[in-house]
C-alpha positions, 0 to 999 in steps of 0.5 A: 500500500505504501508504494501505491500511496507514493505513486499517487502522491507523485502523480498528483505532484506531476499533475500540478506541476504540468497544469501550472506550466500549461497555464503559464505557457500558452505561446504557439511556438510554431506560429512564432517561427512561421511569422519570423520566417515569413517576415525574415525578422529575428526579433519575432523569435524573442518570445521563444526565450521565455518559453525556453526558460520556462521549459528549463524550469519545468525540467529542473522541477521534474528532475528534483522530484522524488518518484517512486519506482512504480512511476519512474518510466513515466517520469523519465518519459516526461523529462526526455520529451520536455528536454527534446521540446526545449532543445527544439525551441532553442534551435528554432530561435536560429531559423532566420540565421540558420534555417537548417538548425531552425528546421531541426528544431521544429522537427525536435519540437514536433517529435516531443510534442507528438509523444506527449500528445499521444500519451495524453490521448491514451490517458483520456 
């Protein structure tokens, strides 16, 4: 019973952490990148810095969490995919100056988002 209670507590903490992140981060990153490319304007990408910072804080919080063995795979899945999204956002900031790096960022961002969306669909 102790491991079940520990898992429930960890899942509750994860849920709150992710919900708080979602409320504070409503930027459509792909739209920002598309506008920057369309206008060939790096300044449009500055809003991605806040997103990258928020993702880093989220990952730091996830890494600091104590997780029972029963939810470690789920916890690791979240960390890996948010790290992929973070890396993608950082690369997307380069899209005007270095389109190859920027497009690589879009691909990483989408890969991480698709994985998280697939998980959310399974949970619903």
